[in-house]
C-alpha positions as CSV (number, residue, x, y, z in Angstrom):
1,X,25.8,8.2,2.7
2,X,29.2,8.1,1.1
3,X,30.0,10.5,-1.6
4,X,30.3,9.4,-5.2
5,X,28.1,7.0,-7.2
6,X,26.3,4.6,-4.8
7,X,24.5,1.9,-6.7
8,X,23.1,0.6,-9.9
9,X,21.7,-2.8,-10.7
10,X,23.2,-5.7,-12.6
11,X,19.7,-6.8,-13.8
12,X,16.1,-6.1,-13.2
13,X,13.4,-8.7,-14.1
14,X,9.7,-7.8,-14.3
15,X,7.5,-10.8,-13.6
16,X,3.7,-11.0,-13.8
17,X,2.3,-13.7,-11.5
18,X,-1.5,-14.5,-11.2
19,X,-2.8,-15.1,-7.7
20,X,-6.3,-16.4,-7.0
21,X,-8.5,-15.3,-4.1
22,X,-9.9,-18.1,-1.9
23,X,-13.2,-16.4,-2.1
24,X,-14.6,-13.6,-4.4
25,X,-13.7,-10.2,-3.1
26,X,-16.3,-7.4,-4.0
27,X,-15.5,-3.7,-4.1
28,X,-17.5,-0.9,-5.8
29,X,-19.8,-3.6,-7.2
30,X,-17.0,-5.4,-8.9
31,X,-16.3,-9.0,-7.9
32,X,-12.7,-10.1,-8.3
33,X,-11.5,-13.7,-8.3
34,X,-7.9,-13.2,-9.4
35,X,-5.1,-10.7,-8.8
36,X,-2.2,-10.4,-11.3
37,X,0.9,-9.1,-9.4
38,X,3.9,-7.4,-11.0
39,X,7.0,-8.3,-9.2
40,X,10.5,-6.9,-9.7
41,X,13.6,-9.0,-9.1
42,X,16.5,-6.7,-8.8
43,X,20.1,-8.0,-8.6
44,X,23.1,-6.0,-7.5
45,X,26.6,-6.3,-9.1
46,X,27.6,-8.3,-6.1
47,X,24.8,-10.9,-6.7
48,X,22.5,-9.8,-3.9
49,X,18.8,-9.8,-4.8
50,X,15.9,-7.6,-3.5
51,X,12.3,-8.0,-4.5
52,X,9.7,-5.3,-5.0
53,X,6.2,-5.0,-6.4
54,X,4.1,-2.7,-8.5
55,X,0.6,-2.7,-7.0
56,X,-1.4,-1.6,-10.1
57,X,-4.8,-3.3,-10.6
58,X,-6.0,-4.8,-13.8
59,X,-8.7,-2.1,-14.4
60,X,-8.7,1.7,-13.9
61,X,-11.7,1.6,-11.5
62,X,-9.5,2.5,-8.5
63,X,-6.6,4.4,-10.1
64,X,-5.7,5.4,-13.6
65,X,-2.7,3.1,-13.7
66,X,-3.3,-0.6,-14.5
67,X,-1.2,-3.8,-14.7
68,X,-0.8,-3.2,-18.5
69,X,0.2,0.5,-18.4
70,X,2.6,-0.2,-15.5
71,X,4.2,-3.1,-17.5
72,X,4.6,-0.8,-20.5
73,X,6.0,2.1,-18.4
74,X,8.5,-0.1,-16.6
75,X,9.7,-2.1,-19.6
76,X,9.9,0.7,-22.1
77,X,10.9,3.7,-20.1
78,X,11.7,3.3,-16.4
79,X,13.8,0.2,-16.1
80,X,16.0,1.0,-19.2
81,X,16.6,4.5,-17.9
82,X,17.5,3.3,-14.4
83,X,20.0,0.8,-15.8
84,X,21.8,3.6,-17.6
85,X,22.2,5.7,-14.4
86,X,25.7,6.0,-13.1
87,X,24.4,5.2,-9.6
88,X,22.6,7.0,-6.9
89,X,24.0,8.8,-3.8
90,X,20.9,8.0,-1.8
91,X,17.6,6.2,-2.1
92,X,15.9,9.5,-1.3
93,X,17.2,10.8,-4.7
94,X,15.4,8.1,-6.7
95,X,11.8,9.5,-6.7
96,X,12.9,12.9,-8.0
97,X,15.1,11.3,-10.7
98,X,12.3,9.0,-11.8
99,X,9.9,12.0,-12.1
100,X,12.4,13.6,-14.5
101,X,12.3,10.5,-16.7
102,X,8.5,10.1,-17.0
103,X,5.4,12.1,-16.2
104,X,2.9,10.3,-13.9
105,X,2.9,6.6,-13.4
106,X,3.7,6.7,-9.6
107,X,2.7,3.1,-9.1
108,X,5.2,1.9,-11.7
109,X,7.9,4.2,-10.2
110,X,7.3,3.1,-6.7
111,X,8.3,-0.5,-7.4
112,X,11.8,0.7,-8.5
113,X,12.1,3.3,-5.7
114,X,11.3,0.8,-3.0
115,X,13.9,-1.5,-4.3
116,X,16.6,1.2,-3.9
117,X,15.5,1.7,-0.2
118,X,15.9,-2.0,0.4
119,X,19.4,-2.1,-1.0
120,X,20.4,1.0,0.9
121,X,19.2,-0.5,4.2
122,X,20.9,-3.8,3.4
123,X,24.2,-2.1,2.6
124,X,24.1,-0.5,6.1
125,X,23.1,-3.7,7.8
126,X,20.0,-2.0,9.2
127,X,16.4,-3.4,9.0
128,X,14.3,-1.7,6.4
129,X,11.7,-0.5,8.9
130,X,14.4,1.1,11.0
131,X,16.1,2.7,8.0
132,X,12.7,4.2,6.9
133,X,12.0,5.4,10.4
134,X,15.3,7.4,10.5
135,X,13.9,9.5,7.7
136,X,10.6,10.0,9.5
137,X,11.5,10.4,13.2
138,X,14.9,9.6,14.7
139,X,13.3,9.3,18.2
140,X,10.6,6.8,17.2
141,X,11.2,3.2,18.3
142,X,10.4,0.4,15.9
143,X,8.0,-2.1,17.6
144,X,8.2,-5.8,17.0
145,X,4.4,-5.9,16.4
146,X,2.0,-3.2,15.2
147,X,-1.8,-2.9,15.1
148,X,-3.5,-4.0,11.9
149,X,-7.1,-4.0,10.7
150,X,-9.0,-6.6,8.8
151,X,-10.6,-5.5,5.5
152,X,-13.6,-7.3,4.0
153,X,-15.5,-7.0,0.8
154,X,-19.1,-5.6,0.4
155,X,-21.8,-7.6,2.3
156,X,-19.3,-10.0,3.9
157,X,-21.5,-9.8,7.0
158,X,-21.2,-13.4,8.1
159,X,-17.4,-13.2,7.9
160,X,-17.5,-9.9,9.9
161,X,-19.8,-11.4,12.6
162,X,-17.4,-14.3,13.0
163,X,-14.4,-11.9,13.3
164,X,-16.2,-9.6,15.8
165,X,-17.1,-12.6,18.0
166,X,-13.5,-14.1,18.0
167,X,-11.1,-11.2,18.0
168,X,-10.7,-7.6,19.1
169,X,-9.0,-6.4,15.9
170,X,-10.4,-3.4,14.1
171,X,-12.6,-4.3,11.2
172,X,-13.5,-2.4,8.0
173,X,-16.0,-3.3,5.3
174,X,-16.3,-2.0,1.8
175,X,-19.6,-0.3,1.0
176,X,-21.2,1.0,-2.1
177,X,-24.6,2.7,-3.0
178,X,-26.0,-0.7,-3.9
179,X,-25.1,-2.3,-0.6
180,X,-25.5,0.7,1.8
181,X,-29.0,-0.2,2.9
182,X,-28.1,-3.7,3.9
183,X,-24.9,-2.5,5.5
184,X,-26.8,0.0,7.7
185,X,-29.2,-2.8,8.8
186,X,-26.2,-4.9,9.7
187,X,-24.5,-2.1,11.6
188,X,-27.4,-1.8,13.9
189,X,-27.0,-5.4,15.1
190,X,-23.2,-5.5,15.8
191,X,-21.6,-5.3,19.3
192,X,-19.0,-2.7,18.5
193,X,-18.3,0.0,15.9
194,X,-16.6,-0.9,12.7
195,X,-15.1,1.1,9.8
196,X,-16.6,1.5,6.3
197,X,-14.6,2.2,3.1
198,X,-16.7,3.7,0.3
199,X,-13.9,4.1,-2.3
200,X,-15.3,7.5,-3.5
201,X,-18.8,6.1,-4.2
202,X,-21.2,7.8,-1.7
203,X,-23.1,11.1,-1.6
204,X,-23.6,13.4,1.4
205,X,-27.2,12.3,1.6
206,X,-26.1,8.7,1.8
207,X,-23.6,9.4,4.5
208,X,-26.3,11.1,6.6
209,X,-28.2,7.8,6.7
210,X,-25.3,5.9,8.4
211,X,-25.6,5.7,12.2
212,X,-22.4,7.5,13.4
213,X,-22.4,5.7,16.8
214,X,-21.7,2.4,14.9
215,X,-18.8,3.7,12.9
216,X,-15.2,3.7,14.0
217,X,-14.3,5.5,10.8
218,X,-15.5,6.3,7.3
219,X,-12.9,6.1,4.5
220,X,-13.0,8.1,1.3
221,X,-16.8,8.6,1.2
222,X,-16.8,11.1,-1.7
223,X,-15.1,11.5,-5.1
224,X,-11.5,12.7,-5.3
225,X,-11.5,16.5,-5.2
226,X,-14.7,16.9,-3.1
227,X,-13.0,18.3,-0.1
228,X,-15.9,20.4,1.0
229,X,-18.4,17.5,1.5
230,X,-15.9,15.7,3.6
231,X,-15.2,18.8,5.7
232,X,-18.9,19.3,6.4
233,X,-19.4,15.8,8.0
234,X,-19.6,15.9,11.8
235,X,-19.5,13.2,14.4
236,X,-17.6,10.7,12.1
237,X,-13.9,10.1,11.8
238,X,-13.0,10.7,8.2
239,X,-10.1,8.9,6.5
240,X,-8.9,10.1,3.1
241,X,-7.3,7.6,0.7
242,X,-7.8,8.1,-3.0
243,X,-7.8,11.9,-2.5
244,X,-4.2,11.7,-1.2
245,X,-1.8,11.3,-4.1
246,X,0.8,14.0,-3.4
247,X,2.2,16.0,-0.5
248,X,0.1,19.0,-1.9
249,X,-3.0,16.9,-1.2
250,X,-2.0,16.5,2.4
251,X,-1.8,20.3,2.6
252,X,-5.2,20.7,1.1
253,X,-6.7,18.2,3.6
254,X,-5.1,20.3,6.4
255,X,-6.3,23.6,4.9
256,X,-9.9,22.3,4.4
257,X,-10.1,20.3,7.6
258,X,-11.5,17.5,5.5
259,X,-9.8,14.6,7.2
260,X,-8.9,13.2,10.6
261,X,-6.7,10.3,9.3
262,X,-4.7,9.9,6.1
263,X,-4.3,6.5,4.5
264,X,-0.9,6.5,2.8
265,X,0.1,3.8,0.3
266,X,3.7,4.0,-0.8
267,X,2.9,1.9,-3.8
268,X,0.5,4.5,-5.1
269,X,2.3,7.8,-4.3
270,X,5.7,7.0,-5.9
271,X,7.5,5.0,-3.2
272,X,8.9,5.3,0.3
273,X,10.4,8.8,0.0
274,X,7.2,10.6,-1.0
275,X,5.2,8.5,1.5
276,X,7.5,9.4,4.4
277,X,7.3,13.1,3.5
278,X,3.5,12.9,3.4
279,X,3.3,11.0,6.7
280,X,5.6,13.6,8.3
281,X,3.5,16.5,7.2
282,X,0.3,14.8,8.3
283,X,1.6,13.9,11.7
284,X,3.1,17.3,12.4
285,X,-0.3,18.8,11.6
286,X,-2.3,16.6,13.9
287,X,-3.6,14.1,11.4
288,X,-3.5,10.3,12.1
289,X,-1.5,8.2,9.7
290,X,-2.3,4.7,8.6
291,X,-0.7,2.6,5.9
292,X,-2.9,0.9,3.3
293,X,-2.6,-2.2,1.1
294,X,-4.0,-3.0,-2.3
295,X,-4.2,-6.8,-2.2
296,X,-0.6,-7.1,-3.1
297,X,1.4,-10.4,-2.9
298,X,3.4,-11.1,0.3
299,X,6.2,-9.0,-1.2
300,X,4.1,-5.8,-1.4
301,X,2.5,-6.4,2.0
302,X,6.0,-6.9,3.5
303,X,7.1,-3.6,2.0
304,X,4.0,-1.8,3.3
305,X,4.5,-3.3,6.8
306,X,8.0,-1.8,6.9
307,X,6.5,1.7,6.2
308,X,3.7,1.2,8.7
309,X,6.2,0.3,11.4
310,X,8.2,3.4,10.6
311,X,5.4,6.0,10.5
312,X,1.9,4.8,11.2
313,X,0.1,5.7,14.5
314,X,-3.2,4.0,13.5
315,X,-4.1,0.4,12.7
316,X,-3.0,-0.3,9.1
317,X,-4.8,-2.5,6.6
318,X,-2.1,-5.1,6.1
319,X,-3.5,-8.4,7.1
320,X,-1.5,-11.4,5.9
321,X,-2.7,-12.7,2.5
322,X,-2.5,-16.4,3.4
323,X,-6.3,-16.4,4.2
324,X,-7.2,-14.6,0.9
325,X,-5.0,-16.2,-1.8
326,X,-4.8,-19.9,-2.5
327,X,-1.0,-19.5,-2.5
328,X,1.3,-16.6,-2.1
329,X,4.8,-15.8,-3.4
330,X,6.5,-15.7,0.0
331,X,6.2,-15.8,3.7
332,X,3.8,-13.4,5.4
333,X,3.6,-11.9,8.9
334,X,1.6,-13.5,11.7
335,X,-1.3,-11.7,13.4
336,X,-2.7,-12.4,16.9
337,X,-6.4,-12.3,17.9
338,X,-6.1,-8.6,18.8
339,X,-4.8,-7.7,15.3
340,X,-1.2,-7.2,16.3
341,X,1.0,-8.1,13.3
342,X,4.7,-9.2,13.3
343,X,7.2,-6.8,11.8
344,X,9.5,-9.1,9.9
345,X,13.0,-7.9,9.1
346,X,13.1,-10.0,5.9
347,X,10.8,-12.0,3.6
348,X,11.5,-15.4,2.1
349,X,10.4,-15.5,-1.5
350,X,9.6,-18.7,-3.4
351,X,11.5,-18.0,-6.6
352,X,10.9,-21.5,-8.0
353,X,7.2,-21.2,-7.6
354,X,7.2,-17.7,-9.0
355,X,9.1,-18.7,-12.2
356,X,6.7,-21.7,-12.7
357,X,3.6,-19.6,-12.2
358,X,4.5,-16.4,-14.1
359,X,2.5,-15.6,-17.2
360,X,5.1,-13.2,-18.7
361,X,8.5,-11.8,-17.7
362,X,11.1,-9.5,-19.1
363,X,14.7,-9.3,-17.9
364,X,16.8,-6.2,-18.4
365,X,20.6,-6.1,-17.8
366,X,22.7,-3.1,-16.9
367,X,25.5,-1.7,-19.0
368,X,28.0,-2.7,-16.3
369,X,26.5,-6.1,-15.6
370,X,29.7,-8.0,-16.4
371,X,31.8,-6.1,-13.9
């Protein structure tokens, strides 16, 4: 990067847009029909626009941040502070600077941090996935298509049977204590192993009842902090998700041998910079790396796809949202019958539809917005 101040924004607009699932999605016993997305529209002094997304959910049943706390943190602290900066030398500087502004709130911070990475890549005329990859592994080649997995809600057995009969893509179902018995019965009837995602809800005794030969992986079976129970499981590939919030958690997973694969979500850990550092540590210590999604809009999924192309070595849960939402805010990647997804260099956002659909928005302008 050049020396001196690099960038600051002309304006940042925070927009809340409701999206509706085509069918109810059930996880941890909670059925969801809608998903409010927080989008950031960031404009440079030269009039170029980048879009980002905060992936916070409406309720704190997955993570302590919510749509409402993220809206408050971004509007009252983070965006005003960022617009007062005199510019950044590098996108990699953004996460540490945001951490000095406000304690916690990594999901709110990630939306801003990922916008900086987009502008930096754009200024160098380099695709975002390639720009991210340079910070992960200079020798890694960015593929045009990457393996993805399909994620279904609890007891979506008919959908799963249909997918297993038509495609070879990896499949993962949500599971909870209330649905475990029926899930085990279903597992015994399927032609090939699938993954289960417990989202912290199981006990060691429940895991012992699952036939390991029918599992391709088991994701986050136990509550956050229970490293010992995960380390004691044998014969099952363990993925950690909610347990991994910082690079220190990666080190703990390594030290306790409690995981085989790490599910990294840039939108939950503070952005691309922290996610790349975590992926690098995991990879260098023999852990697989996958990139997860949180039912974001097409904007959030596109950003996650760029990270997956840069650092993931396992199928990532970034299926296009066209088959889940009744409409989306932009274009989404295509996926073939084997689960190989297109890595798009850019996304086309439907600004008119976003503005018509938003339920609230707040626009902030920078001190130098007239220059």
